[in-house]
C-alpha positions in Angstrom: -7.7 -0.1 14.1 -8.2 3.5 13.2 -9.8 3.9 9.7 -8.4 4.5 6.3 -9.9 7.9 5.3 -10.6 9.4 1.9 -11.1 13.1 1.2 -12.8 14.3 -2.0 -12.5 17.8 -3.2 -15.4 19.2 -5.3 -16.7 22.0 -7.3 -19.0 23.5 -4.7 -19.6 27.1 -5.7 -23.1 28.3 -6.2 -23.8 29.4 -9.8 -23.0 33.0 -9.1 -19.5 32.1 -7.9 -18.5 30.1 -10.9 -15.7 31.9 -12.8 -17.0 33.6 -16.0 -14.6 31.7 -18.1 -15.4 28.4 -16.4 -18.0 27.6 -19.0 -17.1 23.9 -19.2 -18.1 23.4 -15.5 -21.6 22.8 -14.3 -22.8 24.8 -11.3 -20.9 23.4 -8.4 -23.1 21.0 -6.5 -20.6 19.5 -4.2 -20.7 20.6 -0.6 -17.0 21.3 -0.1 -14.7 18.5 1.1 -16.4 15.1 1.4 -15.1 12.6 3.9 -15.3 8.8 3.6 -14.2 5.8 5.6 -12.7 3.2 3.2 -13.2 -0.5 3.5 -9.7 -1.9 3.1 -10.9 -5.2 1.7 -13.6 -4.2 -0.7 -12.7 -0.5 -1.5 -16.2 0.6 -0.5 -16.6 4.2 0.6 -18.7 4.9 3.7 -19.7 8.6 4.1 -18.2 10.3 7.1 -19.5 13.8 6.7 -18.5 16.9 4.8 -16.6 20.1 5.6 -18.9 22.6 3.9 -16.9 25.0 1.8 -18.5 27.1 -1.0 -15.3 28.1 -2.8 -14.7 24.9 -4.8 -11.9 23.1 -3.0 -11.0 21.3 -6.3 -7.5 19.9 -5.4 -6.3 18.5 -2.1 -2.9 17.7 -0.6 -1.8 16.0 2.6 1.4 16.5 4.5 3.7 13.5 5.0 2.8 13.2 8.7 -0.9 13.0 7.9 -1.7 15.8 10.3 -2.6 18.6 7.9 -4.7 18.9 4.7 -4.6 21.7 2.2 -7.2 22.7 -0.4 -7.0 24.9 -3.5 -10.1 26.9 -3.6 -11.0 27.5 -7.2 -12.5 31.0 -7.0 -11.7 34.5 -7.9 -13.2 36.6 -5.2 -10.4 37.7 -2.9 -9.0 41.2 -2.7 -8.6 43.9 -5.3 -6.7 41.5 -7.6 -9.6 39.0 -7.5 -7.5 36.0 -6.4 -8.4 32.6 -5.3 -7.5 31.1 -1.9 -5.8 28.1 -0.3 -7.0 26.7 3.0 -5.2 24.7 5.7 -6.9 22.2 8.0 -5.8 20.1 11.0 -6.8 16.4 11.0 -8.2 14.6 14.0 -6.0 11.5 14.3 -8.9 9.5 15.8 -11.6 10.0 13.2 -10.1 12.1 10.4 -12.4 15.1 10.8 -11.1 18.5 9.7 -10.6 21.7 11.7 -9.8 24.9 9.7 -6.5 26.6 10.5 -6.4 29.5 8.1 -7.0 30.6 4.5 -4.7 32.8 2.5 -4.6 34.3 -1.0 -3.3 31.9 -3.7 -1.3 34.4 -5.8 -3.8 34.4 -8.7 -7.3 33.6 -9.8 -8.7 30.1 -9.9 -6.1 27.9 -8.1 -6.5 24.5 -9.5 -3.6 22.5 -8.1 -1.6 22.3 -4.9 1.3 20.0 -3.9 3.7 19.7 -1.0 7.4 20.4 -1.5 9.4 17.3 -0.3 10.9 19.5 2.5 7.4 19.8 4.0 8.0 23.5 4.4 6.2 24.9 1.4 2.9 24.4 -0.5 3.1 24.9 -4.3 0.1 26.4 -6.1 -0.9 26.6 -9.7 -3.5 29.3 -10.5 -5.3 28.3 -13.7 -7.2 31.4 -14.4 -4.5 33.7 -13.1 -1.8 32.1 -15.2 0.6 32.1 -12.3 2.3 29.8 -9.8 3.0 30.6 -6.1 5.0 29.3 -3.2 3.3 29.4 0.2 5.4 28.8 3.4 4.0 26.3 5.9 4.3 27.6 9.4 5.2 25.5 12.4 1.6 24.9 13.4 0.5 24.0 9.8 -1.0 27.3 8.9 0.0 29.0 5.7 1.9 32.2 5.4 1.8 34.8 2.6 3.5 33.8 -0.6 7.3 33.9 -0.7 7.2 34.0 -4.5 4.7 34.4 -7.3 5.6 33.8 -10.9 3.3 34.9 -13.8 3.4 33.0 -17.0 4.1 34.9 -20.2 4.7 33.9 -23.8 2.9 33.1 -27.1 -0.4 31.4 -26.8 -0.7 28.2 -28.8 -3.3 27.6 -31.5 -6.8 26.4 -30.7 -6.2 23.4 -33.0 -4.0 20.8 -31.4 -1.1 19.4 -33.5 -1.9 15.8 -32.4 -5.7 16.1 -32.1 -7.6 12.9 -33.1 -9.4 13.0 -36.4 -12.7 14.9 -36.1 -11.7 16.6 -32.8 -13.2 19.9 -31.8 -11.3 20.0 -28.5 -10.8 23.6 -27.6 -10.3 24.4 -23.9 -7.4 26.6 -22.7 -5.8 28.3 -25.6 -7.2 31.7 -24.9 -4.8 33.0 -22.3 -2.1 31.6 -20.0 -3.3 28.8 -17.8 -1.0 27.2 -15.2 -2.5 23.8 -14.6 -0.1 21.8 -12.3 3.0 22.4 -10.2 5.1 19.8 -8.4 8.7 19.5 -7.2 11.0 16.7 -8.6 11.8 14.0 -6.1 14.9 15.8 -4.8 13.1 19.1 -4.2 15.9 21.0 -6.0 13.7 21.7 -9.0 10.0 22.6 -9.3 8.1 22.0 -12.6 4.9 23.5 -13.7 2.8 23.3 -16.9 1.0 26.0 -18.7 -1.6 24.5 -21.0 -2.0 27.6 -23.2 1.7 28.1 -23.7 2.2 24.4 -24.5 5.2 24.3 -22.1 6.5 22.6 -19.1 8.5 25.1 -17.0 11.5 24.1 -14.8 12.6 26.2 -11.8 15.5 26.0 -9.5 14.1 26.2 -5.9 15.8 27.8 -3.0 14.5 25.9 0.1 15.8 28.6 2.5 13.9 31.5 0.9 11.1 29.8 -1.0 12.0 31.5 -4.2 11.9 30.2 -7.8 14.6 30.9 -10.3 14.3 30.0 -14.0 16.3 27.0 -15.0 18.5 26.9 -18.1 16.7 26.3 -20.3 13.6 27.6 -18.5 11.1 25.3 -20.3 10.5 22.5 -22.7 7.8 22.9 -25.4 5.1 20.4 -26.4 3.6 20.4 -29.9 1.5 23.6 -30.6 -2.0 23.4 -29.3 -1.7 20.0 -27.6 -2.0 21.6 -24.1 0.0 19.9 -21.4 -2.2 19.4 -18.3 -0.6 17.1 -15.8 2.6 15.0 -15.4 3.9 12.3 -13.1 7.4 11.0 -12.3 8.3 7.4 -12.6 9.5 6.0 -9.2 13.0 5.8 -10.6 13.0 9.6 -11.0 14.5 9.4 -14.5 11.3 9.4 -16.5 8.5 11.9 -16.6 5.1 11.3 -18.3 3.1 14.3 -19.4 -0.5 14.1 -20.6 -1.9 16.7 -23.1 -5.5 17.8 -22.7 -6.3 18.8 -26.3 -3.8 16.6 -28.2 -4.9 13.4 -26.3 -1.3 12.3 -26.0 1.1 11.0 -23.4 4.8 12.1 -23.8 7.7 10.4 -22.2 10.5 12.6 -21.2 14.0 11.7 -19.9 14.7 13.7 -16.8 18.2 14.8 -15.8 18.0 15.2 -12.1 21.3 17.0 -12.0 20.4 19.8 -14.4 16.5 19.7 -14.3 16.5 19.2 -18.1 13.7 17.3 -19.9 14.2 15.5 -23.2 11.2 14.0 -25.0 11.6 10.5 -26.4 8.1 9.0 -27.1 4.6 10.3 -27.9 1.6 7.9 -27.8 -2.1 8.5 -28.0 -4.1 8.3 -24.8 -7.0 6.8 -26.8 -7.5 3.4 -28.4 -6.4 2.9 -32.0 -9.0 4.2 -34.5 -10.7 6.7 -32.2 -12.4 9.6 -34.1 -13.9 12.6 -32.3 -13.4 15.0 -29.4 -11.6 14.1 -26.2 -10.1 16.1 -23.3 -7.4 14.3 -21.3 -7.3 14.8 -17.5 -5.2 12.9 -15.0 -2.0 10.8 -15.4 -0.5 8.5 -12.8 2.3 6.0 -12.7 1.6 2.9 -10.5 3.7 2.7 -7.4 5.7 -0.3 -8.8 6.4 1.7 -12.0 5.0 -1.0 -14.2 2.0 0.8 -15.6 0.8 4.3 -16.5 -2.8 5.4 -16.4 -4.3 8.3 -18.4 -7.7 9.9 -18.1 -9.9 10.6 -21.1 -13.0 12.9 -20.8 -15.8 12.6 -23.3 -14.4 9.2 -24.2 -14.9 8.7 -20.5 -12.1 6.1 -20.1 -8.9 5.4 -18.3 -6.2 4.3 -20.7 -3.8 1.7 -19.4 -0.2 1.4 -20.6 2.6 -0.9 -19.7 6.1 0.6 -19.0 9.0 -1.1 -20.9 12.5 -1.5 -19.7 13.5 1.8 -21.3 10.4 3.6 -20.0 8.5 3.6 -23.3 4.8 2.9 -23.2 2.7 0.2 -24.8 -1.1 0.4 -24.9 -2.8 -2.4 -22.9 -6.5 -1.5 -22.6 -8.9 1.2 -21.7 -11.6 1.0 -19.0 -14.9 2.8 -19.1 -15.1 5.0 -16.0 -18.8 4.3 -15.4 -19.5 8.0 -15.4 -19.1 11.3 -17.3 -16.0 13.4 -17.5 -13.4 11.7 -15.2 -11.6 14.8 -13.9 -9.0 12.8 -12.0 -8.4 9.4 -10.4 -6.5 8.1 -7.4 -5.1 4.9 -6.0 -5.7 3.8 -2.5 -2.4 3.6 -0.4 -2.1 -0.2 -1.0 -2.5 0.2 -4.8 -5.4 -2.3 -4.8 -8.1 0.1 -5.9 -8.5 3.0 -8.3 -11.1 5.7 -7.7 -12.4 7.7 -10.6 -13.8 11.2 -9.8 -16.6 11.4 -12.5 -17.2 15.1 -12.4 -20.4 15.4 -14.5 -21.9 12.1 -13.2 -21.7 13.3 -9.5 -20.0 10.0 -8.4 -16.8 8.4 -7.5 -16.5 4.9 -9.1 -14.4 2.2 -7.6 -12.2 -0.2 -9.6 -10.0 -3.1 -8.5 -6.5 -3.0 -9.9 -4.9 -6.2 -11.3 -1.3 -5.5 -10.4 0.0 -8.2 -12.8 -1.7 -6.9 -15.9 -2.5 -3.3 -14.9 -6.2 -3.8 -15.9 -9.1 -2.4 -14.0 -12.3 -4.2 -12.9 -15.3 -2.3 -11.8 -16.4 -3.3 -8.4 -20.1 -2.2 -8.9 -19.5 0.4 -6.2 -20.2 4.1 -6.5 -20.1 6.9 -3.9 -22.4 9.9 -4.5 -20.4 13.1 -4.6 -21.5 16.3 -6.4 -18.9 17.4 -9.0 -16.0 15.4 -7.6 -12.6 16.7 -8.6 -9.8 15.2 -6.6 -9.3 12.5 -4.0 -6.6 11.8 -1.4 -6.2 9.1 1.2 -5.0 9.0 4.8 -4.4 5.8 6.8 -5.0 7.0 10.4 -3.5 3.8 11.7 -0.1 5.2 10.6 -0.6 8.7 12.1 1.2 9.0 15.4 
């Protein structure tokens, strides 16, 4: 059987290439995109090489067919406008190795997130340091074309003190200028949502799949509490609930989502941290389990993954938190079967492997690590399913 592969994006810039405002990041000591073969039974990661790339491919996305991989290269060195780049790769169906196809400008500095539109015809990009989002067409051979649309965030920057910050928190990260942090289409592909951490907003766009153009929805955005800093979100499998995690407020907010109008209505706010926590924390990733029964939220500095059960009405109840066995979990990912969770511990230079109890949602450390310099994001590809 052909292997299950994992691809880990990293911060891999030499010190001189780290963005001036990227002071919270250590010098990138990843080597680009790290490849692993995954043991389906134990979750263990067996190194399968690297694709060396010195531009910090910090976020990765796979197409549905498993034939192409795309990376957001978190740099600011391209052209007169000092943009970042996005790269396209073809994937060898036998061994998962990568071959570069092309690299294009991302539509802003420091692209930090990429996702595929459900049509498979566009790549969506969030430029953190550029405060912009872009739509890149995917050509017939998998290469990327020049942007069909770029939208630059504008508005009033939120305060440096989060409304919902834990007692004793000194969490200050992105409330200095606009910072687009994530972009993703809703399940239908009719609407595209993106967050701006500094503006404390989730923007909603109507998306024209023929032209690749974004048009502001009515209303164009929903606001989070001032200073809380929305970072990432994830849809529940039913498509009616959306969960947003706030980087500086250390909260998870449940929104009802109207798929006909693209409107979001907040209904619950819950801390990402255990009761009684005092101090500074920066939230990172949020994921809903494939069966929709649990939500997982990442906590950096507290270095934990909060586990929440999903009630019949979508509201969350705290279950437990699990230490990530490493510093600063920037993101985490499930394997395709949902049996294992992998935590990218950015400042510990490792990926830690946890077994998922799908009945309780709890995580059990497997005593397995993979050494990766400054891991940022991880995606999986089952080559047995690639035609």
